[in-house]
Phi, psi and omega in degrees: 000132180276149181265125177273138173257111183272120184240001179217159177296328178296317178296319178299311181300317179298317180296313181299324182283347178299138181288157174087188181281144176202157181248139177234123184242125175262122189236130172261118184286356180250003187250125179296327177296318179295322179299318178294315180297323179296321177298317178297315179299313180296321179299319178292309186292335180295332185249001183235150180259076179225134178302138181217147180220155183236137170236125176273115191292331179276309184290328184239050185308315180300324179290317178301315179297324181295324178300315178300316181294314183296313189262347178067028179249127183311136180292133168216157172215137359290156180210141179231144179233134167261116179257140170234118192058242182245024181241149174279120178264336182197148171210156180209163178217166176051230186288351178281355178270099178230159177303316181298318180295320179294315179302315181297315182296317183285332182085031180239000000 
């Protein structure tokens, strides 16, 4: 499954509106904790067929802020959301983002 890099609110809205389960990952390119969480996220998405998207919180700040606004969940990075249809079914941040935690949340 290819990873989408969301760089605009329009791309974010389109991704959120896609039906079914999908993963949204907020990544800080300057944070070592985020780098570790990103590896865990990539490890999961490399072997599973689930739509996934990435938002870089520094480079794409308006998109990152929009995620907080849409879902009403306090911003943290790294942060991951499991969306089903247009709702957050699960989210985690920092060291809680592991391949195993994602597998459990997604049910795969």
